[in-house]
C-alpha positions as CSV (number, residue, x, y, z in Angstrom):
1,M,73.5,-15.2,-62.6
2,A,73.9,-17.3,-59.5
3,S,74.0,-20.6,-61.5
4,E,76.8,-19.3,-63.8
5,V,79.0,-18.4,-60.8
6,A,78.5,-21.8,-59.2
7,T,79.7,-23.6,-62.5
8,Q,82.9,-21.5,-62.7
9,V,83.8,-22.4,-59.1
10,V,83.5,-26.2,-59.8
11,N,85.7,-26.0,-63.0
12,A,88.5,-24.1,-61.0
13,Q,88.5,-26.8,-58.3
14,E,88.9,-29.6,-61.0
15,V,91.9,-27.8,-62.7
16,G,93.7,-27.2,-59.3
17,N,93.4,-30.9,-58.4
18,R,95.0,-32.0,-61.7
19,D,97.9,-29.6,-61.2
20,V,98.6,-30.9,-57.7
21,A,98.5,-34.5,-59.0
22,N,100.9,-33.7,-61.8
23,F,103.3,-32.0,-59.3
24,F,103.4,-35.0,-57.1
25,E,103.9,-37.2,-60.1
26,L,106.9,-35.2,-61.2
27,L,108.4,-35.4,-57.8
28,R,108.1,-39.2,-57.8
29,T,109.7,-39.3,-61.4
30,L,112.6,-37.0,-60.2
31,A,113.3,-39.2,-57.3
32,S,113.6,-42.3,-59.4
33,S,115.6,-40.8,-62.4
34,P,119.4,-40.0,-62.1
35,S,119.3,-37.8,-65.1
36,T,120.2,-34.1,-64.4
37,A,118.8,-33.2,-67.7
38,W,115.6,-34.5,-66.5
39,I,116.0,-32.5,-63.4
40,D,116.7,-29.4,-65.4
41,Q,113.6,-30.2,-67.4
42,V,111.8,-30.8,-64.2
43,I,113.0,-27.4,-62.8
44,K,111.9,-25.7,-66.0
45,D,108.7,-27.5,-65.8
46,N,108.5,-26.6,-62.2
47,E,109.1,-22.9,-62.9
48,S,106.6,-23.1,-65.7
49,M,104.2,-24.8,-63.4
50,K,104.8,-22.2,-60.7
51,A,104.1,-19.5,-63.2
52,N,101.1,-21.4,-64.2
53,V,100.2,-21.9,-60.5
54,K,100.7,-18.3,-59.8
55,E,98.6,-17.5,-62.8
56,K,96.0,-20.0,-61.5
57,Q,96.3,-18.5,-58.0
58,D,95.8,-15.1,-59.4
59,D,92.8,-16.4,-61.4
60,H,91.7,-18.2,-58.2
61,T,92.1,-15.0,-56.2
62,S,90.2,-13.1,-58.8
63,L,87.6,-15.9,-58.8
64,V,87.4,-15.7,-55.0
65,R,86.9,-12.0,-55.2
66,V,84.3,-12.5,-57.9
67,I,82.6,-15.2,-55.8
68,T,82.8,-13.0,-52.7
69,N,81.3,-10.1,-54.6
70,L,78.8,-12.5,-56.0
71,R,78.0,-13.8,-52.5
72,I,77.7,-10.3,-51.2
73,E,75.4,-9.5,-54.2
74,L,73.6,-12.7,-53.6
75,D,73.1,-11.9,-49.9
76,T,72.0,-8.4,-50.9
77,E,69.7,-9.9,-53.5
78,A,68.5,-12.5,-50.9
79,A,67.9,-9.7,-48.4
80,K,66.1,-7.7,-51.0
81,S,64.2,-10.8,-52.0
82,K,63.4,-11.5,-48.4
83,A,62.3,-7.9,-48.0
84,A,60.4,-8.2,-51.2
85,I,58.7,-11.4,-50.0
86,S,57.9,-9.7,-46.7
87,Q,56.6,-6.8,-48.5
88,S,54.7,-9.1,-50.8
89,E,53.2,-11.0,-47.8
90,A,52.3,-7.6,-46.1
91,A,50.8,-6.5,-49.4
92,K,48.9,-9.8,-49.6
93,A,47.7,-9.4,-46.0
94,K,46.8,-5.8,-46.8
95,A,45.1,-7.1,-50.0
96,D,43.2,-9.6,-47.8
97,E,42.2,-6.8,-45.5
98,L,41.2,-4.7,-48.4
99,A,39.3,-7.7,-49.8
100,T,37.5,-8.1,-46.5
101,E,36.8,-4.4,-46.3
102,I,35.6,-4.5,-49.9
103,A,33.3,-7.5,-49.0
104,G,32.0,-5.6,-45.9
105,A,31.5,-2.5,-48.0
106,K,29.7,-4.6,-50.6
107,K,27.5,-6.0,-47.9
108,T,27.0,-2.5,-46.4
109,I,26.1,-1.2,-49.8
110,A,23.7,-4.1,-50.3
111,D,22.1,-3.5,-46.9
112,K,21.9,0.2,-47.7
113,D,20.3,-0.6,-51.0
114,Q,17.8,-2.8,-49.2
115,K,17.2,-0.1,-46.6
116,L,16.9,2.5,-49.4
117,Q,14.3,0.2,-51.1
118,E,12.5,-0.3,-47.8
119,D,12.6,3.5,-47.2
120,A,11.4,4.1,-50.7
121,N,8.5,1.7,-50.0
122,T,7.9,3.5,-46.7
123,I,8.0,6.8,-48.4
124,T,5.5,5.6,-50.9
125,T,3.2,4.4,-48.1
126,L,3.7,7.7,-46.2
127,Q,2.9,9.6,-49.3
128,G,-0.3,7.7,-49.6
129,N,-1.0,8.4,-45.9
130,V,-0.2,12.1,-46.4
131,E,-2.6,12.3,-49.3
132,A,-5.3,10.6,-47.1
133,L,-4.4,12.9,-44.2
134,G,-4.6,15.9,-46.5
135,K,-8.1,14.9,-47.5
136,D,-8.9,14.3,-43.8
137,V,-7.5,17.7,-43.0
138,Q,-9.6,19.3,-45.7
139,S,-12.6,17.6,-44.4
140,R,-11.8,18.7,-40.8
141,D,-11.3,22.2,-42.1
142,D,-14.7,22.2,-43.6
143,I,-16.1,20.8,-40.3
144,I,-14.2,23.5,-38.3
145,K,-15.7,26.2,-40.5
146,Q,-19.1,24.8,-39.9
147,H,-18.4,24.7,-36.2
148,K,-17.1,28.3,-36.2
149,K,-20.3,29.4,-37.9
150,Q,-22.3,27.4,-35.3
151,Q,-20.1,28.9,-32.5
152,E,-20.7,32.4,-33.8
153,S,-24.4,31.6,-33.8
154,D,-24.2,30.1,-30.3
155,N,-22.2,33.1,-29.0
156,T,-24.9,35.4,-30.3
157,R,-27.5,33.2,-28.6
158,I,-25.4,33.1,-25.4
159,K,-25.2,36.9,-25.3
160,E,-29.0,37.0,-25.7
161,L,-29.4,34.4,-22.9
162,E,-26.9,36.3,-20.7
163,A,-28.9,39.5,-21.1
164,S,-32.1,37.5,-20.4
165,L,-30.3,35.8,-17.5
166,G,-29.3,39.2,-16.0
167,T,-32.9,40.1,-16.0
168,T,-33.9,36.8,-14.6
169,K,-31.2,37.0,-11.9
170,A,-32.5,40.4,-10.8
171,E,-36.1,39.0,-10.7
172,L,-34.7,35.9,-8.8
173,E,-32.9,38.1,-6.3
174,V,-36.2,39.9,-5.6
175,K,-38.0,36.6,-5.3
176,L,-35.3,35.3,-3.0
177,N,-35.5,38.3,-0.8
178,Q,-39.3,37.9,-0.6
179,L,-38.9,34.2,0.1
180,N,-36.4,34.9,2.9
181,E,-38.8,37.4,4.4
182,I,-41.5,34.8,4.3
183,Q,-39.2,32.1,5.7
184,S,-38.2,34.4,8.5
185,L,-41.8,34.3,9.6
186,S,-41.8,30.5,9.9
187,C,-39.7,27.9,11.5
188,Q,-38.4,24.6,10.0
189,V,-40.8,21.8,10.6
190,V,-39.7,18.2,9.9
191,D,-42.4,16.3,8.0
192,G,-41.4,12.9,9.4
193,S,-42.5,9.6,7.7
194,K,-45.1,7.4,9.2
195,E,-42.5,4.9,10.2
196,F,-40.5,7.5,12.1
197,V,-43.6,8.7,14.0
198,L,-44.5,5.1,14.8
199,A,-41.0,4.4,16.0
200,E,-41.2,7.4,18.4
201,I,-44.6,6.3,19.7
202,E,-43.1,2.8,20.2
203,K,-40.4,4.3,22.4
204,I,-43.0,6.1,24.6
205,Y,-45.1,3.0,24.8
206,S,-42.2,0.8,25.7
207,Y,-41.1,3.2,28.5
208,A,-44.7,3.5,29.8
209,K,-45.2,-0.3,29.7
210,A,-42.0,-0.8,31.7
211,I,-43.1,1.6,34.4
212,A,-46.6,0.0,34.6
213,A,-45.1,-3.5,34.8
214,K,-42.7,-2.4,37.5
215,F,-45.3,-0.8,39.9
216,Y,-48.7,-2.5,39.1
217,N,-47.5,-6.1,39.7
218,E,-47.5,-5.5,43.4
219,D,-50.3,-6.7,45.8
220,L,-52.6,-4.0,47.1
221,P,-53.6,-3.7,50.8
222,E,-57.0,-5.1,51.7
223,D,-58.4,-1.7,52.7
224,I,-57.7,-0.5,49.1
225,I,-59.3,-3.5,47.5
226,A,-62.3,-3.1,49.8
227,N,-62.8,0.5,48.6
228,G,-65.6,0.0,46.0
229,P,-66.3,3.6,45.1
230,L,-62.6,4.0,44.2
231,F,-62.7,1.1,41.7
232,D,-66.1,2.4,40.4
233,E,-64.5,5.8,39.6
234,I,-61.5,4.2,37.9
235,R,-63.8,2.0,35.8
236,R,-65.8,5.1,34.8
237,I,-62.6,7.0,33.7
238,V,-60.7,4.2,31.9
239,K,-63.8,2.4,30.7
240,I,-62.4,-1.1,30.9
241,P,-63.1,-4.1,33.2
242,F,-61.3,-3.4,36.5
243,P,-61.4,-6.3,39.1
244,A,-60.9,-5.3,42.8
245,S,-58.4,-8.0,43.7
246,N,-54.7,-9.0,43.6
247,S,-55.2,-11.7,40.9
248,V,-53.1,-11.9,37.8
249,A,-56.0,-10.6,35.7
250,A,-56.5,-7.6,38.1
251,K,-52.8,-6.7,37.9
252,K,-52.9,-6.8,34.1
253,A,-56.1,-4.6,34.2
254,R,-54.2,-2.0,36.3
255,I,-51.4,-2.0,33.7
256,A,-53.9,-1.7,30.9
257,A,-55.7,1.2,32.8
258,F,-52.4,3.0,33.1
259,L,-51.6,2.6,29.4
260,S,-55.1,3.5,28.3
261,L,-55.2,6.7,30.5
262,L,-51.7,7.7,29.3
263,G,-52.6,7.1,25.6
264,S,-55.9,9.1,25.8
265,R,-54.1,12.0,27.5
266,L,-51.3,12.0,24.9
267,A,-53.8,12.1,22.1
268,D,-55.7,15.0,23.7
269,Q,-52.8,17.0,25.1
270,I,-49.5,16.2,23.3
271,F,-50.2,14.7,19.8
272,L,-51.5,18.1,18.4
273,P,-50.2,20.3,15.5
274,F,-50.1,23.4,17.6
275,Y,-50.3,24.2,21.4
276,M,-52.6,27.0,22.5
277,S,-54.0,27.8,25.9
278,P,-57.8,28.4,25.3
279,P,-59.6,31.2,27.0
280,A,-61.4,30.1,30.2
281,D,-64.9,30.7,28.7
282,Q,-64.2,28.6,25.6
283,D,-66.4,25.5,25.6
284,L,-64.0,23.0,23.9
285,P,-62.8,19.5,24.9
286,N,-59.9,19.5,27.3
287,G,-56.6,20.3,25.4
288,V,-58.4,21.2,22.1
289,D,-58.6,24.7,20.7
290,S,-60.1,26.1,17.5
291,I,-56.7,26.5,15.7
292,A,-55.5,23.0,16.6
293,F,-58.8,21.6,15.5
294,M,-58.6,23.5,12.2
295,L,-55.0,22.3,11.6
296,S,-55.9,18.7,12.4
297,D,-58.7,18.8,9.7
298,L,-56.4,20.6,7.2
299,S,-53.7,17.9,7.7
300,F,-56.0,15.4,5.9
301,S,-57.2,17.7,3.1
302,D,-54.0,19.8,2.4
303,P,-51.0,18.5,4.4
304,K,-48.5,20.9,2.8
305,R,-50.6,23.9,3.6
306,E,-51.1,22.6,7.2
307,L,-47.4,22.1,7.5
308,H,-46.7,25.7,6.4
309,L,-49.4,27.2,8.7
310,R,-48.0,25.2,11.6
311,S,-44.5,26.4,10.9
312,V,-45.7,30.0,10.9
313,L,-47.6,29.5,14.1
314,L,-44.7,27.8,15.8
315,A,-42.3,30.6,14.7
316,S,-44.7,33.2,16.2
317,S,-44.5,31.8,19.7
318,P,-41.7,29.2,20.1
319,D,-41.1,29.9,23.8
320,E,-44.8,29.6,24.5
321,Q,-45.0,26.3,22.6
322,R,-42.2,24.8,24.7
323,K,-43.7,26.1,27.9
324,I,-47.2,24.7,27.1
325,A,-45.7,21.4,26.1
326,H,-43.8,21.0,29.4
327,D,-46.9,22.1,31.4
328,R,-49.1,19.6,29.6
329,A,-46.6,16.8,30.2
330,D,-46.6,17.7,33.9
331,D,-50.4,17.9,33.9
332,I,-50.7,14.4,32.4
333,A,-48.2,12.9,34.9
334,N,-50.1,14.6,37.8
335,E,-53.5,13.4,36.5
336,I,-52.4,9.8,36.1
337,F,-50.9,9.9,39.6
338,D,-54.1,11.4,41.0
339,I,-56.2,8.7,39.4
340,L,-54.1,5.6,39.7
341,G,-51.5,6.5,42.3
342,I,-53.9,5.2,45.0
343,L,-53.5,1.7,43.6
344,L,-49.8,1.7,44.6
345,N,-48.1,0.9,47.9
346,T,-47.3,3.9,50.0
347,D,-43.6,3.2,49.7
348,S,-43.7,3.0,45.8
349,Q,-45.7,6.2,45.2
350,P,-42.8,8.7,45.3
351,Q,-40.7,6.6,42.9
352,F,-43.8,6.1,40.6
353,N,-44.4,9.8,40.5
354,H,-40.7,10.4,39.7
355,D,-40.5,7.8,36.9
356,N,-43.9,8.9,35.5
357,S,-42.6,12.5,35.2
358,T,-39.3,11.6,33.6
359,P,-39.3,12.4,29.8
């Protein structure tokens, strides 16, 4: 349609150009010819040409209108075409988006298919596990039934034992009451180890040795050294060599005499299982009574029984035991001072008596 309109416009322009050329050619001919007939002919031709021109102008006007309408239609069609192209491009873009979405959907579907396959494999595995667990549960149920039976048996046994325990508790309560009554008749006695006893004796010995070294390293007056009967009596009591001089050996002998006399008195008076003041008419060694002698023998043959008897005896007279122990400690200190105190300087005797009496 557009190509046909363009061809008509070109043909009209060519016709108009020829008419104009003919018109100017006639004017030139008229100017050069004196013939009026020719002028009349020219006027006629001019009128004819005007009519023709008017017709051409009318055709031209119609053609212009046609061309204008065609241009309007062409612009409309161009706008429509542009709109159609825009719509086509939008549709293409939408198609591309849809293609992308379709590709994504295909990938999603593929992923879901793969996930479904994996889930199917997992379900298959889980089904196998469920079957195994079912067998395990069945086995455990059987074990639980066995345990329930065993528990019922154990509960029955526990009830029997509880009944027996109730009787045993009652009997134990009676025994505990009896034991408490027996224990109330005795006191707690510590059965110390040999190492503990030796350590305690070592403390006493170290203290006694320090006292002896302090006081018996002093020189004695000549009148004391010259007192032969005094030294003879000390030799008789301590039964060790006892020089009457101020030599180093004599001073060591005095220290040894002090320790020997203290040790023998501790063995006779202090290191006993039980303290008892013997009657005045009882003929026993000093500090030894029949019960203490019996307990000493029993400690070798039956130490547990000896310990029990001693705990009962101590519980029967605890105050008396403490009193006798203190009295005997004082007696030992006084006896040692009476025998060996004469071998001290007069100024040292009060301090020696004080240190010798200090526990």
